[in-house]
N, C-alpha and C positions, 0 to 999 in steps of 0.2 A: 394567134394561138392563145388559150384560156388555160392559166398555170392553174387558178382557184379564183373565185368567184371574184377576190381583188385583186388580182395577181395577172397582168396581162404580158407578153410575151412581145415584145418591139426591136427584136434584133434584125439581123439582114442576113442573107445569104451569098456567097462571095462565089463564081464561078470563071473567076478573071484570074484568080491567083494560080500559076503554075507549079510555085515553090512558096512554102511557107518561113517566114523568117530568113529567107536567103539560101535555105538550103534542104526541104523537108519538101519531097513530093508529093501535092495535093490534086491525084486524080478528079477526085469527086469536089475539089472546093473546098471551102469553110463558111465555119458559120460564126461571128460576131455576136453573141449575144448580150441583150440588154432588157430588163424588165421595168415595170409601173406596178407601182404598189397604188392603188388607188384607195383613199380613206378621207377620213377629214382634211388631212393633208397627203400631198401627194409624194412619192418618191421615187426617183427615177435611179434604177441599178446600172452603172456604170456606162459608157457610150461605146461606140464602134470604130473599125477603122478610118481611115481619112477620104478612102474613096465613097465612103456612103453617107455623106453629110445630108444631104437633103433627103433620102429615104428615109433616114433615121429620125430627122425631126419631124418630117411627115407622120413617121409610125406613131411619136408621140404624139403629136397632134390630134390624129385619129382614134385614138386608144383615150385620149383625156375628154373628148368634145367638149370643146370649148373652155376646160379648165385648165388650169398652168398648175405646174409641177412647182413646190417647194423646196425641193431637196434633189441634187445630185449625188448620190452617194458613189464615191469613188474606190474600190476595192484594190486597184490594180492599176499602175502608172505603166504600163508597156503599152508603147502605142497602139497598138489593134484596140485597146478599151480606152484610151485615154484621148484620143488625137481630135475628139469633136468636147473637149471639154470648153474651148474659147467660144466655140461654135453655139454651145448649150447658155454659157452668160450673154452672149449679144442676144440670145434669141428670149432669154428668159432672166432680165438684169435683176430681178430682188430676189429669185432662187437661193440658198444656200448652198454651198458644195461641203459636204461630211468625209473628210478622211483622214488617214494617220498625220502625225506631225511630218514623217519621213515623205508622206508622198508629198504634203504641200514643196517641200526643199526640192523633189523632183519636178511640178509644175514651174516653179520658179526657172529650174535649168530647159525646160522644155521649151516653154512659152514666155518667158521674162517675168513673171508675174506670176504671185503666192495666192492671186486674187483674198486678199488680206480683208477685203470689208467683205466678203460672201462666205468666210473661213467657219466651219465646227470643227476643231479637232477631236477626234474622238481614239480611245484604246482599249485595251484587255477589260470588258464588262461594262463599258460605257453603253448606254441607252438612249432609244428616239423613239417617242412616241409620237405615232401619228393618229391616231385617236384610238378603234380598236384592235389596230394592230401594232404591238412592240416589238422593235427591234434591238437587240442587243448586238454588240461588235466583239467578235474574239479575232485577235491577231494571229498572224499567219507568218512570219518572219522564214523568207528565204522560201517561199512554196508559193514560187522559185525566186522572187524579187523581194528584198528585204523592207517593204513597206507594206505590204500586203496585209490584208485585213478582210473577214468573212464575216457575213451575218445572217443573223437567227431571227427567224419568224414565229415569235412563240404563239401565234394565234391561230395562224395556218399550217404551224410546222414545217417550213421551209427552212431550208442552208442553201443560202447565197454563197457558192465555194469558190470566184474567181478562178484561178484554172485549175483548180483542185476538178478530177473527174471528168476534165476534157477530153474531145477526140478529133482526130482530123475528119474532113468530112461535113459537106454542108445538109444543114437540115429537110431539104428536101429530096433527098439521097437515101435510100432502101439499103442499109449495108450492115454488115456483122459490127457491133459495139467494142466487143470487147480486140479485135484483131488493129484497129486505128486507136483505140484508146492507148491501148499496150506501146504502139509507135511513139504516139505522143509523149506519154507521159516518161519512157524511158529515154525518149531523145530529149527533152525540154524540161523534166522535173527530174529524172533519174537521180542525178549526182544527189539531190536532197532528201534522202530517203530517210533520215534521223530526223528532220523538219515534219517530213508528210506522218512518220509516226506519230510525233508531238500533237498534231494537230487531230488525227486520227481519235486521238485517246482524250482533245478536248469533245470531238464531234460526239462519243460513245455517252458523254454526259447530258447530251440534248435529245430530245422527242421528236425523233424524226423520220416526215411522214413522204418530202419530195426534196431533191437535191438540184439546184439548178445552177448549171457550170458557164462557163463565159466561153465556151466552146462546145457542141456538141448537144445530144439531146436533154431534154428535163427528163430526170429520170421519176419516176413513182411507184415504180413496180421491182420485188423482188430486189430490195437494198442491199440484203445482206450479200448477194452475188457480188454487185458491185463493190460494195465494202472491203470482201474478201479479196477481193484481187488487190484494190490497191493495198491492202495489210502485204500482201506475198509480194508485190514487185517493190515496194518500200523499206521490206525489210531485206530483199535479196536474195530471196528463197526461191530455187527455181519453181516453175508455174507448173512444170509436167515432167517426166521422165523421157529423154531423149538424147541424142548424139547430135549437135551440129557441127560439121566440116567445113570451115571459113579458109580458100587457098587462095594464092597467084599462082601461076604456071607460065612462063616463056614461049616454053617450045613444046608443051604438051607431055611433057615426062611426069611431072608433079601430079598433074590432072589425071594421067594414068593410074598412077598410084592412089588418087583419091578416090577414082571410078570403083577401084578393086574394093578399098577399103567400106565404102559403102556398101558393097553387095555383100562384103562378110559380115558387118556388122547386121543387115537385115537377117542373113541368113542364120544368125548368132541369136535372133530372139530382138533385137532391141526394136522397142514399140516405136520407135519415130526417127528416122534420118533424115534430117535436113542439109542439103550442100549448097554453099552460095561462093560462086565464082566472083571474088572482090573488084574485081576488074570490069566486071560487067553488070552485078547486081545494084538494085537499089541498097547503100551502104547501110541507110536506117532500117531498113529490112532485114540485113546480116545482123546487126547488132541487135535489135529485137528478138531474134532468135537464139544468140546468146544469151540472152538474160531470160529465155522464156523457159530453155531446157537445160537438163541438168549436168551434161558433159559437154566437151567443146574439143576440137582436134585443130588446130592451126599449121598448115601446109603452105611452106614459100620455099623460095630460093634465097640463098646467099646473094645480096647484089650490092655492089661497093663495098664490101665488109662490112655490110648491114642487111635487111630484109627489103623485099620488094616495097615500094611505096604505098602500093595498096594494103598490104600488110600492116604495115607501120602505121597508117592513117587507122585502121581497123582496132587495134590493138590499144591505140590512144583514145579513140571512142568508147573504148572500154575501162578503160583507168578512169578516162575523166568524169565517169558515171557510176564509179566506185563498185566494178565487177566484182562477184565476190562468193565465196560459197559453192564452188564449183570443182570440176573434174578437168584436166586440161591434159591433153595428148600433143605430140610435137609431131612435125613431120618437117625435116629441113631436105635440102637438095644443095648441091654444089658440085664444079667441076675438078676443084684443085684444094680448095679450103674452104669447103664447108661451116660457116657460125652459124647460121638460122638459129638453130635453136636456144644457142646460147644467148643471142641477144633478146628471143622472143621471151625468154625465159625471163631474164633483167628487167624487161618491162613489164612484167606481170608482179615482181618482187615484192612489190608495196601492197598488193591486192591482200584483203584478208582470206585466209580460208582455202585457199586454193591447194589442191591436191594433185601433183603430176604424175603422171602414169609413170609406171617404172621403165617402160617401154619406149624410147625415142628412135625414130625410125630414120636411118642416117641413107640417103638415096646418092649414089656418085654418078651424075649426068643421067642416069636411066635405073630400072629398075633391076634388080640381078637376084640369084636365087638367097644371099644375104639380108637383104633388104625386103624381100619378099617374106622371110620369115619372121622377121621382125613386125612386117604388115601384120602377119596371120595374129604375130605374140598382142600388137597391142590391139587390134578387134577381139579376141578373147580375153583381154584386159577390163577392157570397157565394158563388154556385155558379160559379166560373171555376175553380175546382179540379176539378170533375166533367165538366164537358165533353170 
C-alpha cells in the first residue's frame, strides 16, 4: 500500500487472533501497522506482533528495494508494536532506534537491553531530518501507556498516531470504521480521556492531511469526522440520544421487566433502545453501548447480598473507564431483601455528573401491580425529553 509517494505501508494482517489483549473478541482479525518513510535516509515506523517477524522483515526488504533503513522509530512499547525490535536490530545492526527515554527503560525490561549503542532519545518538539522529510516528535503520555510519542511529518502532512485512531479488524476486511473504532477506543484507551484531549489540542496546531494509526486503516478523507468522534469519546459526552438497558436475570422475571420497559420506551418515542443480556452478550459491546448513548438502565437481582456477578463486572468496566455525564435508571429484584439498587448506586457514586432517575423499580420476585406502575413511571421519566 502506498500512503504517499515516499511513505509505504509495511504492516501485517492477523486473522489468527480470536482475542485481542486476551479479552476483546476480534471476529475480523487485527492489523498491526508499520510504515517506511523512504528519503535520503529511511525511517521505519514501529514494528509488529511477534507472530509476524518474517512477514514484516520481508515487507521492509521489498519496500526498500535493496536499501537499508537508518532508523526504527518506536512510538509505543506494547508488544503488538514492539515485539520485533530485537529482530530488526539483528537484521540491521547499524540502524538507530529513535524513541522516548521511558521507552528505552521498557526495552530493558522486555529484552534485557536498552540498545545503548543504537539509541536516539527524543522528547517533545525534537526533530529528525531524513532529507526532504522533517519529522517532529510529540509526547502523548498515557495514550494509553506512559512512554508514547507520536510523529508528525510536515512534508507530507502525515501524523503517525500510535494507538490513537486505532480500530479492531484487519485491513483486508470491509467494515464500518466507527463501530469497531469505538469499541477499541472505549475498551483500551477510554480511561484516559483527559490525556487524549491534551493530544487532540496539540494535533489541532498541526496541518494534517493523513492519519496513520498503528491499528486500522490509514485515514485520508473527512478527517473532521474522525477527529470529532475522538473529541466526543474522550470528553465522555454521549454520541447519540438513546437508552441502553443492561440486565441480568436468574429465572426470567427481571428479563420480563426489561422487555416491558424496552417496549414502553419505544412507544414513548425513544430514538434508540439497546438491550444487553450481560450473561450472554459481548461485554465490550455492552460497554460500548453505554458510552455511546445518553441514558442507561441497570437491571439485576440481589445476589449473595450483592449484585449478580455479570452486572458487577459491567459496572466495574464502566467506572474503570471514567463513565460520566449520563442519566441512569435502576431496576432491582429480590425475593426477601432486595439491595441491588443500593449496591449499583454505590458503585457509581464516584462517577462524575451521573443523574439518577427519580424512579427506582423494585421487583419482589416477579412484576406485580406496584412494580408495573414504577416501570411506567421510569419509562415516562426517561422519555420526557423525546415527547
